[in-house]
Each structure stands twice: as structure tokens, then as C-alpha cells.
N, C-alpha and C positions, 0 to 999 in steps of 0.2 A: 668575145668574151665567152668563157666556158661556164657552165652551170655552177661548178665550185666557186668561181669568182663572183657570180650573181649571189649565191648564198652568203658568202663572206661579206659582201657589200650590205646585204639585207640584215645579217647578224649584228653588224656594227651600228645599225640604226635603232635597234630594239634591245629589250632586256630578255634574256632567256632564262626560264625558271624551271627548276626541277618539279616534278609532280608534288612533292611535299611542299615546296615553296608556293606553288600555285594554290594548293589546298588552303594554306595559311592566308595567301592574298585574297582568295574568295571569301574566307571567313571574316576578313578585314573590309570587305566591300567591293572587291574586284568583280568584274563580270567576265565569266568565261564564255566565250563565243566559239561555239562548235561548228567547224566548217565541213565536217564530214558529210557524205551523202546519206540519204535516208536508209538505204540498204545497210550500210555499215552500223548505223544508229540502231536500227531494228534487230540486227543480228548480235551486236556486241553490248548494247545498252548505252546509258549516257551519264555524264556527270551531273548529279543533282544540282538543280539551280542554274545550269548553263542555258545559253540561249542559242538555238540552232539558226545559223544564217549560212546556207550552202555557199561554198566558195564561188560558184558560178554567178552569185548575185551579191557578194559581199560589198562591193564598192557602191552599188546602188542603194542597199539597205542601210549603210553606214555613212554616207555622204552627208556631213553636217549641213542642214538646211535644204537637203535634196528632196525632190518631189517624191521619191520612193523610199525615203528613210524610214527605218523602223523606230516608231515612237518610244520603244522600250530601252533604246540605247541613248543614255546621256553623253554628250561629247566630252564632258569633264571627268567622267568616270574612268577608272583604270580598267583597260580591256586587255584580257589574256586570250590569245587565239589558240585553239586546239584543233589539230587534225589527227590523222590516223597514226603517223610515224614521227612527226615533228619536223618536217621539210616544208610542206606546203604552208604550214602555219607560219613559218619564218618569212616567206616571201609575202604572205597575206598581211602579216603584222606590219612589215615595212611599207606596204601599200597604204596602210591605215595612217602612218606617219605622214605619208605624202598628202593624205587628205586633210591633215591638220590635227591628228590626235596626238597629244603630247605624252600620255601614259600608256604606252602599248607594250605588251610582252607576248611570248609564245611559250609553249610547254615543250621542253627538251624530251624527245622520245615520243611525244603525242599521246594519244589515248592508250595505245599499247603500253607505254611506260606507266601511265596513270593505273592501269589494271595490274600491272606486275608489281607495283608498290603497294598494292592491297587497299587503295583508296576507294571511297564509296562510288558505287555504280548502281544505277537503277534502269529498269526497262523504259525504253522510249515510249512515250504516248503517241498513238497514231495521230497524224495531222488530219484535221477535218478536211474534207475534199475542197471546200470553198476557200480554203486559206491559202494565201500566197506564201511560197517558200520564204522563210526568214522574216515573216511579219508577225509571228506569234510572241507570246511572252515567254519568260524562262520556263524551261521544263520543270 
């Protein structure tokens, strides 16, 4: 299997939203889960109200009923995954479908497209040193 095939398979399992559609979905109650690393978030900013769950711990933090689950993520809520350019989020969102999430999407073009669309961005708050990545509340 090639990467293009893997992405196509993942895309078939999720909804792909434009940045404007994502903004509207968030206004209607969807949770944007930002999987970018801390460096990108500090450098470029964050989507207001998004929840930071680094890609490296996504499955652990969002496993329904899991020991390491982030309590700020309700399994029935619509989840929209956001990465830097819109590729990692596709694969990550498809993984959430595998974990049992029924309402999962990602952002076409990622944070880069969000910024280009002129949608709201704010500075990332520094994470307190004692906080586990992905365990905080929405930014």
C-alpha cells in the first residue's frame, strides 16, 4: 500500500471540512482537537477554544473509557481534528473512527488553511510544567 492509498482509505471514513465549515461546526458545538506539536502552536498560535492533544498521545487521550483518557472529551461530541497542513489530521481522525467515535472530521489544509482564510487565531498559552500533554482543557 502507498501513502496515497492510506490517505484515500482514511478520507473515506471521515468528513473533511473546509476551515469555514470547521469554524461553523465549532460554533455549533464541535470540538476542534489540535494535534500539532507545542513548537508549532507557540510559533503560529491556536484556534480559540481548541483542545491540544499532541498526535503522539492522541489514541491514549481519546480512548473511550481508557485509563489515560482526557476527561474534557465527551465520546458523543463531534470531533474535528486539526494539524499543520491537513494530512496527519486525516489519518488521526480515521484512527478515532477505529476507536469508536461516530462523528469525526478533519480540516482540509490544516492550520495553514485556517490562517489563510483569516479565521480567528490567538496566542497559545504556555502549558504548566506539571501538566501531561493532552490533558488540559480547551485553550
